[in-house]
All heavy atoms as TSV, in Angstrom:
chain	resi	resn	atom	element	x	y	z
A	1	MET	N	N	-24.403	-56.007	-16.655
A	1	MET	CA	C	-24.772	-54.537	-16.665
A	1	MET	C	C	-23.769	-53.889	-17.610
A	1	MET	O	O	-22.693	-54.202	-17.824
A	1	MET	CB	C	-24.723	-53.949	-15.324
A	1	MET	CG	C	-25.846	-54.287	-14.359
A	1	MET	SD	S	-25.676	-53.471	-12.858
A	1	MET	CE	C	-27.060	-52.409	-12.934
A	2	HIS	N	N	-24.392	-52.760	-18.212
A	2	HIS	CA	C	-23.646	-51.913	-19.110
A	2	HIS	C	C	-22.633	-51.172	-18.315
A	2	HIS	O	O	-22.984	-50.664	-17.222
A	2	HIS	CB	C	-24.646	-51.050	-19.910
A	2	HIS	CG	C	-23.996	-50.570	-21.070
A	2	HIS	ND1	N	-23.291	-49.321	-21.146
A	2	HIS	CD2	C	-23.926	-50.981	-22.395
A	2	HIS	CE1	C	-22.917	-49.009	-22.338
A	2	HIS	NE2	N	-23.227	-50.083	-23.187
A	3	PRO	N	N	-21.425	-50.825	-18.818
A	3	PRO	CA	C	-20.436	-50.028	-18.107
A	3	PRO	C	C	-20.931	-48.708	-17.679
A	3	PRO	O	O	-20.656	-48.128	-16.658
A	3	PRO	CB	C	-19.215	-50.035	-19.054
A	3	PRO	CG	C	-19.398	-51.153	-19.952
A	3	PRO	CD	C	-20.804	-51.408	-20.109
A	4	GLU	N	N	-21.738	-48.100	-18.595
A	4	GLU	CA	C	-22.239	-46.717	-18.208
A	4	GLU	C	C	-23.194	-46.769	-17.100
A	4	GLU	O	O	-23.292	-45.755	-16.396
A	4	GLU	CB	C	-22.785	-46.051	-19.492
A	4	GLU	CG	C	-21.755	-45.714	-20.525
A	4	GLU	CD	C	-22.324	-44.902	-21.627
A	4	GLU	OE1	O	-23.374	-44.264	-21.482
A	4	GLU	OE2	O	-21.717	-44.948	-22.732
A	5	THR	N	N	-23.962	-47.889	-16.887
A	5	THR	CA	C	-24.784	-48.056	-15.768
A	5	THR	C	C	-23.983	-48.054	-14.472
A	5	THR	O	O	-24.405	-47.367	-13.560
A	5	THR	CB	C	-25.594	-49.288	-15.992
A	5	THR	OG1	O	-26.301	-49.331	-17.221
A	5	THR	CG2	C	-26.724	-49.394	-14.824
A	6	HIS	N	N	-22.892	-48.726	-14.495
A	6	HIS	CA	C	-22.048	-48.758	-13.331
A	6	HIS	C	C	-21.502	-47.348	-13.018
A	6	HIS	O	O	-21.416	-46.951	-11.822
A	6	HIS	CB	C	-20.854	-49.686	-13.523
A	6	HIS	CG	C	-21.231	-51.196	-13.390
A	6	HIS	ND1	N	-21.448	-51.796	-12.212
A	6	HIS	CD2	C	-21.319	-52.150	-14.382
A	6	HIS	CE1	C	-21.801	-53.002	-12.441
A	6	HIS	NE2	N	-21.682	-53.273	-13.766
A	7	LEU	N	N	-21.087	-46.677	-14.080
A	7	LEU	CA	C	-20.561	-45.288	-13.866
A	7	LEU	C	C	-21.675	-44.369	-13.282
A	7	LEU	O	O	-21.323	-43.622	-12.395
A	7	LEU	CB	C	-20.064	-44.768	-15.253
A	7	LEU	CG	C	-19.389	-43.403	-15.161
A	7	LEU	CD1	C	-18.141	-43.465	-14.212
A	7	LEU	CD2	C	-19.024	-42.897	-16.567
A	8	ALA	N	N	-22.867	-44.515	-13.750
A	8	ALA	CA	C	-23.951	-43.724	-13.239
A	8	ALA	C	C	-24.194	-43.987	-11.769
A	8	ALA	O	O	-24.412	-43.114	-10.929
A	8	ALA	CB	C	-25.227	-43.910	-14.108
A	9	GLN	N	N	-24.143	-45.331	-11.399
A	9	GLN	CA	C	-24.374	-45.663	-10.056
A	9	GLN	C	C	-23.273	-45.168	-9.152
A	9	GLN	O	O	-23.408	-44.757	-8.020
A	9	GLN	CB	C	-24.441	-47.172	-9.967
A	9	GLN	CG	C	-25.740	-47.792	-10.346
A	9	GLN	CD	C	-25.775	-49.326	-10.265
A	9	GLN	OE1	O	-24.727	-49.969	-10.165
A	9	GLN	NE2	N	-26.973	-49.785	-10.349
A	10	HIS	N	N	-22.025	-45.236	-9.764
A	10	HIS	CA	C	-20.812	-44.667	-9.005
A	10	HIS	C	C	-20.974	-43.165	-8.696
A	10	HIS	O	O	-20.772	-42.696	-7.602
A	10	HIS	CB	C	-19.550	-44.934	-9.763
A	10	HIS	CG	C	-18.395	-44.203	-9.264
A	10	HIS	ND1	N	-17.755	-44.609	-8.090
A	10	HIS	CD2	C	-17.679	-43.129	-9.595
A	10	HIS	CE1	C	-16.753	-43.798	-7.796
A	10	HIS	NE2	N	-16.672	-42.861	-8.801
A	11	HIS	N	N	-21.491	-42.467	-9.704
A	11	HIS	CA	C	-21.628	-41.010	-9.495
A	11	HIS	C	C	-22.772	-40.739	-8.441
A	11	HIS	O	O	-22.650	-39.736	-7.638
A	11	HIS	CB	C	-22.000	-40.304	-10.930
A	11	HIS	CG	C	-20.830	-40.228	-11.790
A	11	HIS	ND1	N	-19.764	-39.421	-11.578
A	11	HIS	CD2	C	-20.632	-40.709	-13.014
A	11	HIS	CE1	C	-18.940	-39.548	-12.529
A	11	HIS	NE2	N	-19.343	-40.340	-13.422
A	12	LEU	N	N	-23.786	-41.400	-8.468
A	12	LEU	CA	C	-24.951	-41.304	-7.536
A	12	LEU	C	C	-24.395	-41.514	-6.161
A	12	LEU	O	O	-24.618	-40.719	-5.112
A	12	LEU	CB	C	-26.094	-42.149	-7.897
A	12	LEU	CG	C	-26.926	-41.731	-9.049
A	12	LEU	CD1	C	-27.980	-42.766	-9.373
A	12	LEU	CD2	C	-27.576	-40.400	-8.808
A	13	ARG	N	N	-23.656	-42.600	-5.951
A	13	ARG	CA	C	-23.081	-42.983	-4.650
A	13	ARG	C	C	-22.096	-41.973	-4.187
A	13	ARG	O	O	-22.060	-41.637	-2.960
A	13	ARG	CB	C	-22.451	-44.435	-4.711
A	13	ARG	CG	C	-21.856	-44.840	-3.473
A	13	ARG	CD	C	-22.938	-45.088	-2.382
A	13	ARG	NE	N	-22.255	-45.582	-1.120
A	13	ARG	CZ	C	-22.657	-45.282	0.025
A	13	ARG	NH1	N	-23.718	-44.479	0.180
A	13	ARG	NH2	N	-22.022	-45.774	1.080
A	14	ALA	N	N	-21.283	-41.438	-5.029
A	14	ALA	CA	C	-20.254	-40.485	-4.679
A	14	ALA	C	C	-21.034	-39.226	-4.218
A	14	ALA	O	O	-20.624	-38.531	-3.218
A	14	ALA	CB	C	-19.354	-40.181	-5.813
A	15	ALA	N	N	-22.007	-38.807	-4.923
A	15	ALA	CA	C	-22.894	-37.625	-4.450
A	15	ALA	C	C	-23.502	-37.883	-3.144
A	15	ALA	O	O	-23.524	-36.917	-2.313
A	15	ALA	CB	C	-23.941	-37.320	-5.494
A	16	ASP	N	N	-23.982	-39.070	-2.801
A	16	ASP	CA	C	-24.532	-39.378	-1.553
A	16	ASP	C	C	-23.474	-39.292	-0.497
A	16	ASP	O	O	-23.781	-38.721	0.621
A	16	ASP	CB	C	-25.190	-40.739	-1.521
A	16	ASP	CG	C	-26.438	-40.806	-2.308
A	16	ASP	OD1	O	-27.096	-39.807	-2.611
A	16	ASP	OD2	O	-26.958	-41.974	-2.659
A	17	LEU	N	N	-22.303	-39.814	-0.765
A	17	LEU	CA	C	-21.287	-39.706	0.319
A	17	LEU	C	C	-20.847	-38.329	0.564
A	17	LEU	O	O	-20.558	-37.983	1.705
A	17	LEU	CB	C	-20.037	-40.614	-0.118
A	17	LEU	CG	C	-20.328	-42.131	-0.134
A	17	LEU	CD1	C	-19.133	-42.864	-0.731
A	17	LEU	CD2	C	-20.554	-42.619	1.305
A	18	ARG	N	N	-20.761	-37.499	-0.520
A	18	ARG	CA	C	-20.365	-36.123	-0.281
A	18	ARG	C	C	-21.430	-35.410	0.575
A	18	ARG	O	O	-21.048	-34.565	1.446
A	18	ARG	CB	C	-20.244	-35.347	-1.583
A	18	ARG	CG	C	-18.870	-35.651	-2.263
A	18	ARG	CD	C	-18.672	-34.809	-3.412
A	18	ARG	NE	N	-17.947	-35.503	-4.452
A	18	ARG	CZ	C	-18.343	-36.068	-5.518
A	18	ARG	NH1	N	-19.701	-36.046	-5.836
A	18	ARG	NH2	N	-17.644	-36.752	-6.303
A	19	ALA	N	N	-22.627	-35.671	0.327
A	19	ALA	CA	C	-23.751	-34.991	1.020
A	19	ALA	C	C	-23.672	-35.522	2.538
A	19	ALA	O	O	-23.868	-34.631	3.387
A	19	ALA	CB	C	-25.144	-35.404	0.510
A	20	GLU	N	N	-23.429	-36.815	2.804
A	20	GLU	CA	C	-23.294	-37.206	4.222
A	20	GLU	C	C	-22.112	-36.547	4.858
A	20	GLU	O	O	-22.154	-36.166	6.082
A	20	GLU	CB	C	-23.120	-38.738	4.159
A	20	GLU	CG	C	-24.271	-39.487	3.977
A	20	GLU	CD	C	-24.107	-40.998	4.100
A	20	GLU	OE1	O	-23.388	-41.413	5.069
A	20	GLU	OE2	O	-24.649	-41.807	3.419
A	21	ALA	N	N	-20.949	-36.450	4.156
A	21	ALA	CA	C	-19.823	-35.782	4.720
A	21	ALA	C	C	-20.130	-34.319	5.063
A	21	ALA	O	O	-19.667	-33.747	6.031
A	21	ALA	CB	C	-18.647	-35.846	3.734
A	22	ASP	N	N	-20.841	-33.599	4.200
A	22	ASP	CA	C	-21.213	-32.213	4.382
A	22	ASP	C	C	-22.116	-32.133	5.655
A	22	ASP	O	O	-21.939	-31.184	6.500
A	22	ASP	CB	C	-21.841	-31.607	3.265
A	22	ASP	CG	C	-20.846	-31.359	2.106
A	22	ASP	OD1	O	-19.694	-31.261	2.316
A	22	ASP	OD2	O	-21.400	-31.249	0.914
A	23	ALA	N	N	-23.021	-33.034	5.786
A	23	ALA	CA	C	-23.998	-33.029	6.860
A	23	ALA	C	C	-23.241	-33.229	8.248
A	23	ALA	O	O	-23.470	-32.622	9.226
A	23	ALA	CB	C	-25.047	-34.039	6.745
A	24	HIS	N	N	-22.275	-34.272	8.059
A	24	HIS	CA	C	-21.485	-34.520	9.381
A	24	HIS	C	C	-20.619	-33.305	9.715
A	24	HIS	O	O	-20.473	-32.944	10.952
A	24	HIS	CB	C	-20.636	-35.762	9.070
A	24	HIS	CG	C	-19.757	-36.125	10.266
A	24	HIS	ND1	N	-20.171	-36.544	11.403
A	24	HIS	CD2	C	-18.453	-35.978	10.413
A	24	HIS	CE1	C	-19.138	-36.773	12.209
A	24	HIS	NE2	N	-18.113	-36.352	11.717
A	25	ARG	N	N	-20.014	-32.657	8.814
A	25	ARG	CA	C	-19.195	-31.575	9.054
A	25	ARG	C	C	-19.980	-30.441	9.677
A	25	ARG	O	O	-19.538	-29.774	10.641
A	25	ARG	CB	C	-18.494	-31.005	7.671
A	25	ARG	CG	C	-17.248	-30.179	7.839
A	25	ARG	CD	C	-16.697	-29.928	6.496
A	25	ARG	NE	N	-16.233	-31.139	5.803
A	25	ARG	CZ	C	-16.731	-31.534	4.728
A	25	ARG	NH1	N	-17.575	-30.832	3.999
A	25	ARG	NH2	N	-16.214	-32.665	4.037
A	26	LEU	N	N	-21.142	-30.106	9.076
A	26	LEU	CA	C	-22.055	-29.088	9.690
A	26	LEU	C	C	-22.457	-29.471	11.171
A	26	LEU	O	O	-22.484	-28.581	11.986
A	26	LEU	CB	C	-23.258	-28.902	8.841
A	26	LEU	CG	C	-22.946	-28.230	7.478
A	26	LEU	CD1	C	-24.298	-28.281	6.606
A	26	LEU	CD2	C	-22.565	-26.820	7.615
A	27	ALA	N	N	-22.776	-30.736	11.340
A	27	ALA	CA	C	-23.115	-31.206	12.743
A	27	ALA	C	C	-21.953	-30.979	13.744
A	27	ALA	O	O	-22.199	-30.561	14.829
A	27	ALA	CB	C	-23.521	-32.627	12.768
A	28	VAL	N	N	-20.730	-31.268	13.362
A	28	VAL	CA	C	-19.645	-31.118	14.188
A	28	VAL	C	C	-19.389	-29.574	14.451
A	28	VAL	O	O	-19.010	-29.237	15.631
A	28	VAL	CB	C	-18.366	-31.683	13.526
A	28	VAL	CG1	C	-17.043	-31.304	14.255
A	28	VAL	CG2	C	-18.417	-33.299	13.524
A	29	GLN	N	N	-19.527	-28.696	13.410
A	29	GLN	CA	C	-19.399	-27.307	13.604
A	29	GLN	C	C	-20.444	-26.680	14.615
A	29	GLN	O	O	-20.169	-25.783	15.245
A	29	GLN	CB	C	-19.429	-26.574	12.327
A	29	GLN	CG	C	-18.169	-26.831	11.422
A	29	GLN	CD	C	-18.298	-26.132	10.064
A	29	GLN	OE1	O	-19.471	-25.600	9.750
A	29	GLN	NE2	N	-17.234	-26.121	9.293
A	30	ALA	N	N	-21.655	-27.259	14.542
A	30	ALA	CA	C	-22.638	-26.790	15.454
A	30	ALA	C	C	-22.401	-27.194	16.929
A	30	ALA	O	O	-22.845	-26.407	17.788
A	30	ALA	CB	C	-23.939	-27.420	15.026
A	31	LYS	N	N	-21.642	-28.231	17.101
A	31	LYS	CA	C	-21.311	-28.643	18.463
A	31	LYS	C	C	-20.130	-27.893	19.091
A	31	LYS	O	O	-19.984	-27.895	20.324
A	31	LYS	CB	C	-21.003	-30.128	18.596
A	31	LYS	CG	C	-22.134	-31.009	18.327
A	31	LYS	CD	C	-21.842	-32.464	18.463
A	31	LYS	CE	C	-22.999	-33.364	18.319
A	31	LYS	NZ	N	-22.605	-34.815	18.428
A	32	GLN	N	N	-19.353	-27.173	18.298
A	32	GLN	CA	C	-18.120	-26.518	18.709
A	32	GLN	C	C	-18.382	-25.521	19.897
A	32	GLN	O	O	-17.629	-25.410	20.855
A	32	GLN	CB	C	-17.309	-26.004	17.648
A	32	GLN	CG	C	-16.665	-26.990	16.857
A	32	GLN	CD	C	-15.789	-26.393	15.737
A	32	GLN	OE1	O	-15.890	-25.175	15.409
A	32	GLN	NE2	N	-14.963	-27.289	15.133
A	33	PRO	N	N	-19.469	-24.646	19.827
A	33	PRO	CA	C	-19.671	-23.657	20.951
A	33	PRO	C	C	-19.851	-24.426	22.235
A	33	PRO	O	O	-19.399	-23.936	23.233
A	33	PRO	CB	C	-20.935	-22.923	20.496
A	33	PRO	CG	C	-20.918	-23.091	19.015
A	33	PRO	CD	C	-20.399	-24.454	18.697
A	34	TYR	N	N	-20.433	-25.556	22.265
A	34	TYR	CA	C	-20.636	-26.255	23.519
A	34	TYR	C	C	-19.334	-26.795	23.959
A	34	TYR	O	O	-19.105	-26.840	25.162
A	34	TYR	CB	C	-21.733	-27.351	23.354
A	34	TYR	CG	C	-23.056	-26.847	23.096
A	34	TYR	CD1	C	-23.716	-27.026	21.868
A	34	TYR	CD2	C	-23.736	-26.143	24.053
A	34	TYR	CE1	C	-24.902	-26.514	21.647
A	34	TYR	CE2	C	-25.067	-25.633	23.853
A	34	TYR	CZ	C	-25.581	-25.830	22.586
A	34	TYR	OH	O	-26.850	-25.353	22.313
A	35	ALA	N	N	-18.543	-27.238	23.061
A	35	ALA	CA	C	-17.168	-27.707	23.446
A	35	ALA	C	C	-16.324	-26.608	24.116
A	35	ALA	O	O	-15.672	-26.938	25.093
A	35	ALA	CB	C	-16.425	-28.285	22.225
A	36	LEU	N	N	-16.377	-25.443	23.495
A	36	LEU	CA	C	-15.678	-24.375	24.138
A	36	LEU	C	C	-16.223	-23.971	25.509
A	36	LEU	O	O	-15.460	-23.732	26.428
A	36	LEU	CB	C	-15.777	-23.207	23.177
A	36	LEU	CG	C	-15.051	-21.861	23.724
A	36	LEU	CD1	C	-13.539	-22.084	23.838
A	36	LEU	CD2	C	-15.293	-20.763	22.769
A	37	ARG	N	N	-17.515	-23.964	25.576
A	37	ARG	CA	C	-18.274	-23.671	26.815
A	37	ARG	C	C	-17.833	-24.665	27.960
A	37	ARG	O	O	-17.528	-24.398	29.111
A	37	ARG	CB	C	-19.670	-23.648	26.690
A	37	ARG	CG	C	-20.485	-23.230	27.919
A	37	ARG	CD	C	-21.886	-23.324	27.716
A	37	ARG	NE	N	-22.437	-22.507	26.748
A	37	ARG	CZ	C	-23.615	-22.472	26.179
A	37	ARG	NH1	N	-24.589	-23.280	26.631
A	37	ARG	NH2	N	-23.937	-21.774	25.139
A	38	THR	N	N	-17.819	-25.971	27.564
A	38	THR	CA	C	-17.427	-26.995	28.531
A	38	THR	C	C	-15.977	-26.868	28.905
A	38	THR	O	O	-15.686	-27.051	30.117
A	38	THR	CB	C	-17.690	-28.436	27.825
A	38	THR	OG1	O	-19.025	-28.522	27.349
A	38	THR	CG2	C	-17.362	-29.565	28.768
A	39	ARG	N	N	-15.095	-26.723	28.099
A	39	ARG	CA	C	-13.675	-26.483	28.389
A	39	ARG	C	C	-13.510	-25.318	29.257
A	39	ARG	O	O	-12.758	-25.409	30.216
A	39	ARG	CB	C	-12.895	-26.324	27.082
A	39	ARG	CG	C	-11.532	-26.618	27.268
A	39	ARG	CD	C	-10.669	-26.642	25.941
A	39	ARG	NE	N	-11.542	-26.121	24.780
A	39	ARG	CZ	C	-11.104	-25.841	23.613
A	39	ARG	NH1	N	-9.816	-26.149	23.461
A	39	ARG	NH2	N	-11.891	-25.440	22.707
A	40	LEU	N	N	-14.194	-24.234	28.923
A	40	LEU	CA	C	-14.079	-23.030	29.877
A	40	LEU	C	C	-14.713	-23.255	31.257
A	40	LEU	O	O	-13.989	-22.861	32.260
A	40	LEU	CB	C	-14.840	-21.869	29.203
A	40	LEU	CG	C	-14.877	-20.558	30.067
A	40	LEU	CD1	C	-13.361	-19.950	30.235
A	40	LEU	CD2	C	-15.650	-19.547	29.360
A	41	GLY	N	N	-15.695	-23.990	31.228
A	41	GLY	CA	C	-16.424	-24.369	32.525
A	41	GLY	C	C	-15.427	-25.208	33.440
A	41	GLY	O	O	-15.226	-24.832	34.566
A	42	TRP	N	N	-14.814	-26.217	32.875
A	42	TRP	CA	C	-13.860	-27.017	33.649
A	42	TRP	C	C	-12.566	-26.256	34.068
A	42	TRP	O	O	-12.100	-26.528	35.129
A	42	TRP	CB	C	-13.531	-28.348	32.862
A	42	TRP	CG	C	-14.628	-29.353	32.951
A	42	TRP	CD1	C	-15.434	-29.765	31.906
A	42	TRP	CD2	C	-15.040	-30.065	34.083
A	42	TRP	NE1	N	-16.321	-30.695	32.316
A	42	TRP	CE2	C	-16.082	-30.925	33.650
A	42	TRP	CE3	C	-14.580	-30.099	35.397
A	42	TRP	CZ2	C	-16.719	-31.733	34.638
A	42	TRP	CZ3	C	-15.396	-30.922	36.322
A	42	TRP	CH2	C	-16.326	-31.769	35.811
A	43	THR	N	N	-12.197	-25.250	33.229
A	43	THR	CA	C	-11.061	-24.518	33.619
A	43	THR	C	C	-11.408	-23.611	34.836
A	43	THR	O	O	-10.614	-23.514	35.707
A	43	THR	CB	C	-10.593	-23.571	32.434
A	43	THR	OG1	O	-10.246	-24.505	31.290
A	43	THR	CG2	C	-9.430	-22.781	32.798
A	44	LEU	N	N	-12.571	-23.113	34.857
A	44	LEU	CA	C	-13.076	-22.318	35.925
A	44	LEU	C	C	-13.142	-23.191	37.212
A	44	LEU	O	O	-12.867	-22.712	38.346
A	44	LEU	CB	C	-14.353	-21.629	35.702
A	44	LEU	CG	C	-14.252	-20.540	34.616
A	44	LEU	CD1	C	-15.629	-19.921	34.330
A	44	LEU	CD2	C	-13.349	-19.404	35.119
A	45	VAL	N	N	-13.617	-24.341	37.083
A	45	VAL	CA	C	-13.745	-25.255	38.205
A	45	VAL	C	C	-12.366	-25.648	38.810
A	45	VAL	O	O	-12.155	-25.614	39.955
A	45	VAL	CB	C	-14.423	-26.592	37.847
A	45	VAL	CG1	C	-14.301	-27.629	38.912
A	45	VAL	CG2	C	-15.894	-26.301	37.549
A	46	GLU	N	N	-11.389	-25.799	37.906
A	46	GLU	CA	C	-10.024	-26.145	38.284
A	46	GLU	C	C	-9.427	-24.848	39.128
A	46	GLU	O	O	-8.864	-25.060	40.156
A	46	GLU	CB	C	-9.182	-26.457	37.151
A	46	GLU	CG	C	-7.699	-26.884	37.566
A	46	GLU	CD	C	-6.917	-27.139	36.247
A	46	GLU	OE1	O	-7.388	-27.224	35.234
A	46	GLU	OE2	O	-5.618	-27.391	36.512
A	47	VAL	N	N	-9.685	-23.773	38.593
A	47	VAL	CA	C	-9.115	-22.557	39.194
A	47	VAL	C	C	-9.809	-22.393	40.571
A	47	VAL	O	O	-9.049	-22.010	41.579
A	47	VAL	CB	C	-9.340	-21.259	38.322
A	47	VAL	CG1	C	-9.138	-19.982	39.033
A	47	VAL	CG2	C	-8.476	-21.265	37.119
A	48	GLY	N	N	-11.074	-22.538	40.686
A	48	GLY	CA	C	-11.753	-22.462	41.855
A	48	GLY	C	C	-11.201	-23.460	42.913
A	48	GLY	O	O	-11.089	-23.111	44.125
A	49	LEU	N	N	-11.047	-24.616	42.471
A	49	LEU	CA	C	-10.477	-25.661	43.450
A	49	LEU	C	C	-9.093	-25.309	43.916
A	49	LEU	O	O	-8.748	-25.507	45.044
A	49	LEU	CB	C	-10.511	-27.088	42.779
A	49	LEU	CG	C	-11.892	-27.658	42.545
A	49	LEU	CD1	C	-11.739	-29.024	41.753
A	49	LEU	CD2	C	-12.557	-28.029	43.954
A	50	ARG	N	N	-8.335	-24.780	43.016
A	50	ARG	CA	C	-6.966	-24.295	43.501
A	50	ARG	C	C	-7.002	-23.153	44.456
A	50	ARG	O	O	-6.260	-23.109	45.508
A	50	ARG	CB	C	-6.109	-23.912	42.280
A	50	ARG	CG	C	-5.642	-25.002	41.425
A	50	ARG	CD	C	-4.861	-24.549	40.217
A	50	ARG	NE	N	-4.632	-25.674	39.325
A	50	ARG	CZ	C	-3.439	-25.998	38.839
A	50	ARG	NH1	N	-2.385	-25.275	39.249
A	50	ARG	NH2	N	-3.308	-26.992	38.053
A	51	LEU	N	N	-7.912	-22.216	44.200
A	51	LEU	CA	C	-8.087	-21.125	45.184
A	51	LEU	C	C	-8.720	-21.537	46.579
A	51	LEU	O	O	-8.302	-21.031	47.595
A	51	LEU	CB	C	-9.029	-20.099	44.591
A	51	LEU	CG	C	-8.371	-19.325	43.343
A	51	LEU	CD1	C	-9.479	-18.323	42.772
A	51	LEU	CD2	C	-7.195	-18.525	43.818
A	52	ALA	N	N	-9.516	-22.544	46.509
A	52	ALA	CA	C	-10.138	-23.027	47.743
A	52	ALA	C	C	-9.308	-23.990	48.618
A	52	ALA	O	O	-9.451	-24.050	49.818
A	52	ALA	CB	C	-11.493	-23.734	47.344
A	53	SER	N	N	-8.375	-24.617	47.975
A	53	SER	CA	C	-7.511	-25.554	48.712
A	53	SER	C	C	-6.487	-24.840	49.447
A	53	SER	O	O	-5.900	-23.813	48.947
A	53	SER	CB	C	-6.803	-26.543	47.740
A	53	SER	OG	O	-5.984	-25.886	46.869
A	54	PRO	N	N	-6.138	-25.322	50.660
A	54	PRO	CA	C	-5.093	-24.573	51.442
A	54	PRO	C	C	-3.762	-24.818	50.895
A	54	PRO	O	O	-3.372	-25.778	50.198
A	54	PRO	CB	C	-5.090	-25.308	52.834
A	54	PRO	CG	C	-5.731	-26.735	52.597
A	54	PRO	CD	C	-6.645	-26.434	51.364
A	55	ARG	N	N	-2.871	-23.766	51.017
A	55	ARG	CA	C	-1.531	-23.856	50.508
A	55	ARG	C	C	-0.721	-24.788	51.319
A	55	ARG	O	O	-0.760	-24.853	52.548
A	55	ARG	CB	C	-0.800	-22.430	50.565
A	55	ARG	CG	C	-1.435	-21.531	49.587
A	55	ARG	CD	C	-0.743	-20.265	49.579
A	55	ARG	NE	N	-1.310	-19.294	48.612
A	55	ARG	CZ	C	-0.678	-18.378	48.084
A	55	ARG	NH1	N	0.517	-18.152	48.281
A	55	ARG	NH2	N	-1.255	-17.593	47.117
A	56	PRO	N	N	0.195	-25.625	50.704
A	56	PRO	CA	C	1.107	-26.516	51.484
A	56	PRO	C	C	2.066	-25.694	52.361
A	56	PRO	O	O	2.536	-24.671	51.881
A	56	PRO	CB	C	1.766	-27.220	50.410
A	56	PRO	CG	C	1.634	-26.541	49.191
A	56	PRO	CD	C	0.375	-25.696	49.330
A	57	ALA	N	N	2.376	-26.145	53.501
A	57	ALA	CA	C	3.280	-25.437	54.442
A	57	ALA	C	C	4.648	-25.923	53.971
A	57	ALA	O	O	4.968	-27.066	53.757
A	57	ALA	CB	C	2.941	-25.930	55.810
A	58	PHE	N	N	5.526	-24.952	53.807
A	58	PHE	CA	C	6.950	-25.192	53.431
A	58	PHE	C	C	7.720	-25.365	54.722
A	58	PHE	O	O	7.583	-24.632	55.685
A	58	PHE	CB	C	7.491	-24.006	52.685
A	58	PHE	CG	C	6.840	-23.812	51.331
A	58	PHE	CD1	C	5.980	-22.849	50.998
A	58	PHE	CD2	C	7.164	-24.663	50.252
A	58	PHE	CE1	C	5.385	-22.594	49.823
A	58	PHE	CE2	C	6.614	-24.557	49.056
A	58	PHE	CZ	C	5.726	-23.522	48.816
A	59	ALA	N	N	8.586	-26.429	54.722
A	59	ALA	CA	C	9.404	-26.865	55.789
A	59	ALA	C	C	10.750	-25.979	55.636
A	59	ALA	O	O	11.452	-26.071	54.534
A	59	ALA	CB	C	9.786	-28.186	55.908
A	60	HIS	N	N	11.208	-25.167	56.609
A	60	HIS	CA	C	12.523	-24.396	56.471
A	60	HIS	C	C	13.598	-25.125	57.014
A	60	HIS	O	O	13.699	-25.770	57.880
A	60	HIS	CB	C	12.304	-23.032	57.179
A	60	HIS	CG	C	11.509	-22.111	56.445
A	60	HIS	ND1	N	10.314	-21.511	57.007
A	60	HIS	CD2	C	11.414	-21.772	55.098
A	60	HIS	CE1	C	9.755	-20.722	56.197
A	60	HIS	NE2	N	10.307	-20.940	55.012
């Protein structure tokens, strides 16, 4: 194959990889609100469990 053919294939593959990376980055950003919601939900569950559990008795 001619060297310029290899170079053209390289440029096409690099463009494909950049497009895949952009798509992945956008997909990760779209999931972030759910991650925040999940983290907040588990924090509220933890606080609720702490409030619902009896306090330990201190020995004097």
